[in-house]
C-alpha positions as CSV (number, residue, x, y, z in Angstrom):
1,M,0.0,0.0,0.0
2,S,1.0,3.6,-0.5
3,I,-0.3,7.0,0.6
4,R,-1.8,8.9,-2.4
5,S,-3.1,12.2,-0.8
6,Q,-2.8,14.5,2.2
7,K,-6.3,13.5,3.2
8,E,-5.4,9.8,3.1
9,L,-2.3,10.5,5.2
10,G,-4.4,12.4,7.7
11,I,-6.9,9.6,8.0
12,E,-4.1,7.0,8.6
13,L,-2.5,9.2,11.2
14,S,-5.8,9.8,13.0
15,H,-5.9,6.0,13.8
16,L,-2.7,6.1,15.9
17,K,-2.8,5.6,19.6
18,T,-2.3,8.7,21.8
19,F,-1.6,9.4,25.5
20,D,-3.9,7.9,28.1
21,N,-2.2,9.8,31.0
22,P,-0.3,12.7,29.5
23,S,2.4,14.4,31.6
24,V,1.9,18.0,32.7
25,K,5.7,18.6,33.1
26,L,6.5,17.2,29.7
27,E,3.6,19.2,28.1
28,Q,2.4,16.2,26.2
29,Y,-0.1,17.8,23.9
30,P,-0.4,15.5,20.8
31,T,-0.1,17.0,17.4
32,P,-3.5,16.7,15.7
33,S,-3.6,14.4,12.7
34,H,-4.7,17.1,10.2
35,I,-1.7,19.3,11.2
36,A,0.7,16.4,11.1
37,A,-0.6,15.5,7.6
38,E,-0.2,19.0,6.2
39,W,3.3,19.2,7.8
40,V,4.6,16.0,6.3
41,W,2.8,16.3,3.0
42,G,4.3,19.7,2.5
43,M,7.8,18.3,3.2
44,A,7.2,15.5,0.7
45,L,6.2,18.0,-2.0
46,K,9.6,19.7,-1.4
47,S,11.4,16.3,-1.9
48,E,12.6,16.5,1.7
49,V,11.2,13.1,2.8
50,Q,12.0,10.3,0.3
51,G,15.2,8.6,1.3
52,K,16.1,11.0,4.1
53,I,17.2,10.3,7.7
54,F,15.3,12.1,10.4
55,L,15.3,12.8,14.1
56,D,11.8,13.1,15.5
57,A,12.8,14.9,18.7
58,G,10.3,14.6,21.6
59,C,8.4,12.3,19.4
60,G,5.5,11.5,21.8
61,T,3.5,8.7,20.2
62,G,5.3,9.2,16.9
63,I,2.7,10.9,14.6
64,I,5.2,13.1,12.7
65,G,8.0,10.5,12.3
66,L,5.5,7.8,11.4
67,G,4.0,10.2,8.8
68,L,7.5,10.6,7.3
69,L,8.0,6.8,7.2
70,L,4.6,6.5,5.3
71,M,5.9,9.0,2.8
72,G,9.2,7.2,2.2
73,A,11.7,8.3,4.8
74,K,14.8,6.1,4.9
75,K,15.2,6.1,8.7
76,V,13.7,7.9,11.7
77,Y,15.1,8.1,15.2
78,F,12.2,8.4,17.6
79,L,13.4,10.1,20.7
80,D,11.5,10.9,23.9
81,A,12.4,11.1,27.6
82,D,9.1,9.4,28.5
83,A,9.1,5.6,28.4
84,Q,5.4,5.4,28.0
85,A,5.5,7.6,24.9
86,I,8.2,5.4,23.3
87,K,6.1,2.3,24.1
88,L,3.1,3.8,22.4
89,C,5.2,5.0,19.5
90,Q,6.5,1.4,19.1
91,E,3.0,0.1,19.1
92,N,1.9,2.6,16.5
93,Y,4.9,1.6,14.3
94,S,4.1,-2.1,14.6
95,A,0.5,-1.5,13.6
96,L,1.5,0.5,10.5
97,K,4.2,-2.0,9.6
98,K,1.5,-4.7,9.1
99,E,0.0,-2.7,6.2
100,Y,2.9,-0.6,4.8
101,H,6.5,-1.0,3.9
102,L,8.3,1.3,6.2
103,G,12.0,2.5,6.5
104,Q,14.3,1.8,9.4
105,V,13.6,3.0,12.9
106,Q,15.4,3.4,16.2
107,F,13.6,4.1,19.4
108,L,15.5,6.1,22.0
109,N,14.1,6.6,25.5
110,Q,16.5,9.4,26.6
111,D,16.9,13.1,27.1
112,I,17.4,15.2,24.0
113,S,20.8,16.3,25.2
114,L,22.2,12.7,24.7
115,F,21.5,12.5,21.0
116,D,24.6,12.9,18.9
117,N,24.0,11.3,15.5
118,E,23.9,13.5,12.4
119,V,20.7,13.4,10.4
120,D,19.3,15.0,7.2
121,L,16.5,16.8,9.0
122,V,15.0,17.3,12.5
123,V,11.3,17.4,13.0
124,Q,10.0,18.4,16.4
125,N,7.0,19.8,18.3
126,P,8.9,20.4,21.5
127,P,7.5,21.4,24.9
128,F,6.4,25.1,24.7
129,G,8.5,25.9,27.7
130,T,5.4,26.8,29.8
131,K,5.9,24.2,32.5
132,D,9.6,23.5,32.0
133,E,11.2,26.8,31.2
134,H,13.7,26.8,28.3
135,A,12.7,23.3,27.2
136,D,12.1,24.6,23.7
137,K,15.6,26.2,23.7
138,R,17.3,22.9,24.5
139,F,15.5,21.2,21.6
140,L,16.4,23.9,19.1
141,E,20.1,24.0,20.2
142,K,20.4,20.2,19.8
143,A,18.6,20.4,16.4
144,F,21.1,23.0,15.2
145,S,24.0,20.7,16.1
146,V,22.8,17.6,14.2
147,A,21.0,18.7,11.0
148,P,21.1,21.5,8.4
149,I,17.3,21.7,8.1
150,I,14.8,21.8,11.0
151,Y,11.1,21.8,11.2
152,S,10.0,23.0,14.6
153,M,6.7,24.1,16.0
154,H,6.4,26.8,18.7
155,K,3.9,29.2,20.2
156,A,3.5,32.2,18.0
157,S,4.3,34.4,20.9
158,T,7.9,33.1,20.8
159,L,8.6,34.2,17.2
160,K,11.3,36.8,18.2
161,F,13.0,34.2,20.4
162,V,13.1,31.6,17.5
163,E,14.4,34.2,15.1
164,A,17.1,35.3,17.5
165,I,18.3,31.8,18.5
166,S,18.3,30.7,14.8
167,R,20.4,33.7,13.9
168,D,22.8,33.1,16.8
169,H,23.5,29.6,15.4
170,S,23.9,30.7,11.8
171,F,20.5,29.4,10.8
172,Q,17.6,31.3,9.2
173,I,13.9,30.8,9.1
174,T,12.9,30.2,5.5
175,E,9.2,29.5,5.8
176,E,6.4,29.7,8.4
177,W,3.0,28.0,8.7
178,H,0.4,29.3,11.2
179,F,-2.0,26.9,12.9
180,E,-4.6,27.0,15.7
181,F,-3.4,24.1,17.9
182,P,-6.2,22.5,19.9
183,I,-5.4,21.5,23.4
184,K,-8.1,19.3,24.9
185,S,-9.1,19.5,28.5
186,T,-6.8,16.9,29.8
187,F,-5.3,18.3,33.0
188,W,-7.1,19.6,36.2
189,F,-6.2,23.2,35.5
190,H,-7.9,23.3,32.1
191,Q,-11.1,25.3,32.3
192,K,-12.4,24.8,28.7
193,P,-13.1,21.6,26.8
194,V,-10.7,22.8,24.1
195,K,-8.3,25.7,24.1
196,Y,-6.8,26.9,20.9
197,V,-3.2,28.1,20.9
198,D,-1.7,30.1,18.1
199,V,1.4,28.2,16.9
200,I,3.9,28.5,14.1
201,L,5.7,25.7,12.3
202,F,9.1,27.0,11.3
203,R,11.3,25.7,8.5
204,I,14.8,26.7,9.6
205,Q,17.9,26.1,7.5
206,K,21.6,26.5,8.0
207,G,23.1,29.5,6.3
208,E,25.5,29.2,3.4
């Protein structure tokens, strides 16, 4: 089988398992399938997926990296500090593997700071840094050190920060996609069934 459209990709990703008991500290807000599909499909149209090696940093249950594998990625490193997230990611991979020919994978239950392999691209929807201050900074700094192209999603309010840290590492933002990111009422402090947060998916590339 093969994926033939963005809609078909979104449907396949919508069937993946997600968190039963998400962590507040790790800000485990799963990327919605329609956003993940638009993200991955857009990369595929730029010829940035087929045959490439990726790090899916803070992978959660794996929706972005698995989408990349469905679109022909050569290998994906799935990295998350949470053991339960990696377990769910492995289960999702195994389920897709029954129906699709997928590339190589490596599952890493470790802190982002410990990753030191070079990859073609990094994809990440890191913690927004609301509960764990500067968590997003750590993810970006690691991404800059291991790949020339990064796709990273952040709260729109941190635009200036992302611009500055990219510039400091000789990277530049080449494209931006704006989304309303739905955060369902999961934790006790959430007051609405769904809260929408303005986020930006940045494509960041190393300067010449």
